N, C-alpha and C positions, 0 to 999 in steps of 0.2 A: 504493499499500500504506499510506503514511503516513496518508492520509485515513481508511482503514479502521481503522487502529490507534487514531486519536484518537476515532473514532465509538464503538469498543468501550469505550474508557476512559470516555467520557461516560455510557455505559449501564451501566458496571461489569461488563461481560461480555466474556470472551475465549473464542473458539472455535478449537480446534486439532485437528490430526490427527497421527497417528504412523504412519509407514510405509504410508500409504494410497496406492492407485493413483490415476491421474488421474480415472477415472470416479467413484470414491468421493469424491474431493475436490470434484468438480463438484456432486455430490448434496448433500454437506454444506454447500457454499456456498449452494445454492438453498434448502435446508430452513432454514438459519440465518436467511437473509433473510426467508423466508416466516413463520416462527414468532416470531422474536425481533425482527424489523425491525433486525437488526444484520448486519455483514459478517464473513465468515471472515477471520481475521487472520494465518494462517500455519500451518506444519506442520513436524514433525520428520521428516527423511528417513531417519533411523536410530533405533534404540532408544537409550535414554539412556546406557548404558554404552559405546556404540560411537561416540558423538559428543556434544559438549557442547550444541550448538544454543543457544548463549548468548543470541543476539538474541531468538529466539522465547520462551525461557523468561523472560527479563527482562521482556518485554512481558506475559507471562501473570502474572508475580508482582505487577505493578502493578494488576491488575484485582481487582474485588471478588468475581467468581465466574468459574469456568472450566469449559467443556464440552470434553472431549477424546475424540476418536474414535480407537481404537487397533486397527490391523489385526494379528491374531494369527497370520497365515499364514506370514510370512517366517521367524519363529523363535519358537516357542511359549513356550519358557522365558524368552527375553529380553523377550517381550511381558508376561509375568507380572511379571518383575522391574521393568520400566518402570512398570507400573500400581502396583506396590507403592511405588516410588520417588516417583511423582507424588502418591500418597496421603499419604506422609510429608512431602513438600514443601508441599503446599497444604492438607492436613487437610480440614476440612469445606467449603472453598471450591471443591473440584473435584468434577465429576460426569463419570464415564467411561462410554463406550459401546464394547463390544467388537464387532468385525466379523470374519467369517471365511467361507471357502467352504463350511465344513462345520458342520452342527448336531450336533457331537459332544458327548454328555452330559458326558464327562469334561472336555472343554475348556470347556464352559459353566460347570461347577462351579469350575474353576480361575480363570476370569475373574471370577466372582462373588466368590470368596474373596479375589481380589486387589483388590476394591473396585469392580468395574464394576457399574453400575446396570442396563444393558441389554445384550442380545446379539442382533445382527442378522446374517443370512446374506446373503452377496453373491450376485449383483450387487445393490447397494443400489438401492432404488426411493425416489423422493422421498416417496411416501405413507407408507412404513414409517418413514422417518427423521422425518418430521413427526409421526407418531403417537408415536414415542419422545420427541421433544422436548416435545410437549404433555404426556405423562405426567410428564416431569421438571418441567415448569412447575407441574403439579398438586402434585407432592411439595414443591417450593419454597414454594408458597402454603400448603400444609398446615403446613410448618415455620414459616413466618412467623406464621401464625395461632396456632400453639402458643407461639411466643415472645412474643406479645402478651398472653397471659393468664398467670396465675401461681397454681399450686397450692402447697401447703405441703409441705416436706420435713421429715420427722421421723426422726432417727437414734437407734438404740438400741445402746448399748455396755455390754456386761457387763464390769465392772472385774476380775472373776476368773472362771475357769471354773465353771459351775454356778450362776451368780448368777440365771439365769432370764430373761436378755434376750430370747432367742428366744421363750419362752412369752409374755412380755408383749407383744412386737411382734405376734405372731400374734393375740392376743386384742384388742389395740387395733385392728388392721386389720379383723378380722371383726365387732367391735362397731360400728365406724364404718360398715361397709357395711350391716349388718342393721338397726341402730337408726335411723341418720340417712340411709340410702340414698346415701351418698357413693360416688363412684368412687374406688377405692383400688387402688394397686399396692404389693405387698409384695416387696421385693428381699432375697434372701439374698446378702450380700456376702462370705461366706466363700469363698475361692478353690476349696475342695474339701470334700466331705463335710459341707456345712451341713445343718441339721436342719429348716428351715422346711417343706420338702416333706413330710418324715416326720410332723411334727406336724399337718399338714393332710390326711394320708392320700392324697397325690397320687402318681401314677406319676413315675418319674425324668424330669426335664426334659432337653431336648436342648441348650438354650442358657442361658448365664449372663450376668451383667451385663457381663463383659469382652467377650463376643462382641457384645453390643448396642453397646458403645462402639466396637468396631472397625468397625462398619457404620453408624455415626451419619450419615455423609455421604449415604447412600442411604435413611435411615430415614424412614418416614411411618407413619401410624396403621394402614394396611393391612398393611404389613410387620411392624409390632410385634405384630399379632395372632398371627403365626406363632411369636413368641418366648415369649409368656406362656402360662401355664396357668390356666384359670379354675376357681376353687373354687366349691362349691355356695352359699357365703355371699355370693357376688358379688365377692369379692376376686380380683384378677388377680395372679398370682405369677410372679416370675422367680427360679428356683431356683439353688442351687449345684449344680455337677456332681457326680455320684456316682462320682468317680474320684480317684486321687491322682496329681498331676502338677504340674510347675512351670510356671506361666504367665508371660507377659511383661507388663510394665507398659504401660498405654495412655498416649498423650500426654495431658497435663493439659487442653489446650484441647478435646480430644474428650470428655473426661469432663465438662467444664463444659457443653459444648453438649448432651450427652446429658441432663444434669440440667435444662437449660432446656427441652428438648424434652418431657421427661416432666412438668414442671410445667404445661405447656400442655394436657396430655391428662387429667390426674387431679386430683381435689380434694386428695388426700393421697398422697404417695409415702413409704413407710416403708422404712428400711434397717435390717436386722439386721446390724450392723457386726462385723468382726473386731477383735481387740484390737491395733490398730496405729495409729501416728501418722505415717504416711508414705504417699506415693503416692495412689491413688484413694481410699483410706479417709479420709485427711486432707482431701482435696478435698471429699468428701461432708460430713464433719464441718464444714468451713469454710462450706459453702453451705447447711447445714441451718438451718431456722428455729428448731428446738428440738433439743437434744441431751440425751437421757435417759441418765444414768449409772446403771446398775443395780448395786446392791450388796445384800448381805445383812448383818444386824446382828451380825457376829462380828468378832473382832479382825483376822484375816488379811484379810478383805474390806475392813474400814475402812482398814487400812494401804494396800491396793492402790488403794482409792478416792481416798485422799489424794494418792497419787503421780500418779494420773491427772489429778486436778484441777490439780496443779502443772504437769504437762507440757502440758496444754491451754492454760493461761495463758501458758506459755513460747512456745507456738505461735501466740500472738496471737488465740486463739479468744475471741470476745466473752463475758465472764462472764454477760451477760444471757441468753444462750441455754442456759446450763448448767442442767439440771434434774436434781436428785438424787432417784432413786426407790429407796426402801428396800423390798426384797422380803422376804416372810416375816417381817415386823417383829414379829409376835406370838409368835415362837418362844421357847420356854422358855430362860432364861439369856441372852437377847440383850443386846447392848450398847444402852444407852438412846439415844433420839434426841438429847437434849442432848449426850451424850458424842460422838456422831457429828458433830454440827454443830460442836462445839469442835475436833475433830480435823481436819476438812476446811476449816474457816473458810468454810463455805457453808451456806445454809439448805437444809433438806430440803423438796422440793416435794410429794412423793407418798409415801404408805406403802401397801403392798399386804399384806393379811393372809395368813397361812399357809393355803394350801388344797391341801397336798401330796397328800392321798389322791385328791381329785377330779382334780387336774391330772396326777398320774401315770397315772391311768386314761385321761384325755383324750389324753395323749402316746402311750400304748401302743396306743390304738385308732385314732389319727389323726383324732379328732373333737373339735375345740375345744369348750370349755364354751359352752352356749347363753346368749345375752344375757338370756333370761327366767329364768335360774337364780336361786334365792333364796339361794345361798351368799354368804358375806361377800366372797369373792373377786369374784364377778360384780357385787355391789352397788358395790364400790369401783371396778371397771373401768368400770361405767356412768357413775359420777361423773367419772372421769378423761376418758373419751371425750367426755362432754357438755361438758367445759371446753375441748375443742379446736374445737368447732363453734360459730361465731358465733350468738348468740341462743339456744343450747340449754342453757347452763349452768344457768339458773334454771328453765327449763321443759323437762325432758327429753322427747324424742319417744317416742310409744308404741312398744313392742316388738312387731313383727309375729310371727305364728306362723310356724314354720319352713316348713311346707308352703305357706302363702300367699306367703311371700317367694320360694320357688323358682318357684311358679307365675307370680308377677309378673315374675320375672327371665327365666325360660326359656320361658314360654308353655306 
């Protein structure tokens, strides 16, 4: 057994079972050797709260990755608890396969919610186990490919309610997709009752960013497709849930891995952030390439903007990534730009003209303004978006007709 353990360490892989019968263990051993060219290194004979199994768990903790096969038949609730505990212990380093005598839809759902990536019905066959392990290999390869490339993360934070952060995030996303054919993900980071989906005229989403983070260990591009909603502009959207409830904070290492995963799949990942400097919101601000602080040119907004800038600097956010965007800057009686810069001790990066009538109509109908619009708002948005695309700032790309873009995208 010691040889097997050292071999698994050299390969960075640990393969375990929990409450599996002898036949299942034998099949796991054979499949592991066949697919990974590694050996099975041990198993837990009881669920986690019934025995410590310290020797096996210590070996698993030293590995770079862990595959765990959990039998759910002895005690369904304890199996679920064990899967949850292993997920918390190992985070993204563990991949779990549930096995059972029954293909019970409710049990399958419980296993998947607990973090299991695959569900197999006993008696296990070497072929089905190998197929599952090959699928897991494909997911890992997809994840590694995603981690090797790097898209840009843009965060939008309204410094007070009604500043227009959601409106600007929606239009930056749709303009990037339609003008520059970028692959864009727009994430509504509000834990409940966010407005991104409403502004885009989308049906209520079933999954939010928190759900994505909870499942990052088994996430790949195919699974992600089931989480996002596609807008006619080409933007993929992860909405806020249309409910009021208190959610739990996700582990920060899972948030960071989610961001790395998304960077590998999209040219731009845009976050419509909540006004918070803690938890996942702060992690996203910290990892963003650019953070746009959205404010309006009035005294209350400038006061709030100044406090936000001070707080972000206290949180050790790089001042170089802070971009102040003054929305509705041509409003009558507005605080002047020099006055704002003096108050916040930061330069203003972007000014957006007041386009309230057109934008209210767009918001109420769920149809963002077209990139080809000749309004002052659209002209400035095109300039802003062009500044984000390498090589596009001096020579903006032509704006395709709406119908032509839909035809090109959807066939």
